[in-house]
N, C-alpha and C positions, 0 to 999 in steps of 0.2 A: 098113589093119589090125586087127581087135580081138581085143586079149589080154588077160588077168585086169589089174584095177588094180592088185593089188600089181607086177606084170612092168612095169608103166608105170613105177613107181614106183620101183623098182630101175633102170631104165634113167635115168629123169630124173634120179637122184643124182647117178648118173654123169656124164650129158652137163653138169647144173649145173657141176657140179666143176671139167669140163674149159673152161666159159664161164669161170668166174671165174680158174682157171689164167692163160687167155689173155689176160685183163685184167691179173693181175696180172703175168704176163713184157713186157706193155707198157709198163707202170709205172717198173719198176725191177730191178734187176740182184742186190740185196742178199739174200741168202738168208732173213734172219733179217725181213724185209719181206715178201717176196713168201708164205711162212710165215702172218704175221700176216694180210696180205689176205685170204688164201683160207681160214683158218679163222675170221675175223670173218663172213666172207658165205657160206659153207658149214658152216650148223649150222640148228637148229630156229630156235631166237629169230630170225634174220636171214630165214629163209626164209618163217618166221610174217610178218612184217613186211611184206616183199614181195608177200607174195600178197595182204595187207589194204589195200595201196597199189592194187593193179593189179585190187582187185575189178571196179571199176566198168566195168572194160574188156574182160570177159568177157562171151563169149555164153550165151544159154540153155544151149545144150549145154554148154559149158565150164564153166557152174556149176553145172550136174545132174551133173559129172564129179566135179568138186571138192566135192562136197556128198556125193557115195556114197564117193569116198576119206575124208573126216573121219570115216565113219563105221565104215569097217576098223579092226577089235581092231588095237590096234598093241603091242608090247612096248615098254615105257617103263621107263627105270632112274629108281631114285627121286630122280633131282637133276633130271630134266627135268619138265616139265609137261604131263599129257598132253595137254591141248586144244593147247599150241602143238605138240605134237607129230603132233597130227593135223593142223593147218592145214600145217607143213612136207610130210608126209605127201602133203597135197592139192596141194602147188606143185609138188613132184614128178611125182605124176601127170601134171600139166597139162603138164610140161615134156616127160616119155616122150610122152605124148600127141601132142603138137604135132611132135616131133622125126621120130616115125614117120609118122604121118600128114594132116601139114599144113605143109609144108617153108616156104611164105611167113608162116602165121601162127605159124611159129616162129620166123622169123628177126625177123619184126615185136615179139614179145614179147620176144624176145631184146635189141632195141636199146633196148625201153623198161624194161624190168629192170636194163639197164646203164646207163643215164644215172639211176635208183634208186639204185645204188649207189655211182656216182661223188656224188652230192649228199651222199651219207653222211658221204663222207670230211671 
């Protein structure tokens, strides 16, 4: 399914949050810890870092999609760094793209990304 890049980012944002929340509820039942795990990993800085860590695993098509996503005009508040936010948008686009178009790749990259956030603890 081919949809506008912004739509992939919108979906990818939600899917990534669900992935992280599932990860968090598996780790603890303490609400403050659940919140910290989620907010530490569902933000522009963390998503930017994750994309940098997995870039070498991306196919040429995925790299091109990420490049196009990074070039989107995005609204950025003063406290966010625009380049970081653009990388986070590219991360969300990839998540949304995999989720809709390639479930095996989505599952593969989900496991890779989860292993990266596990190592951050």
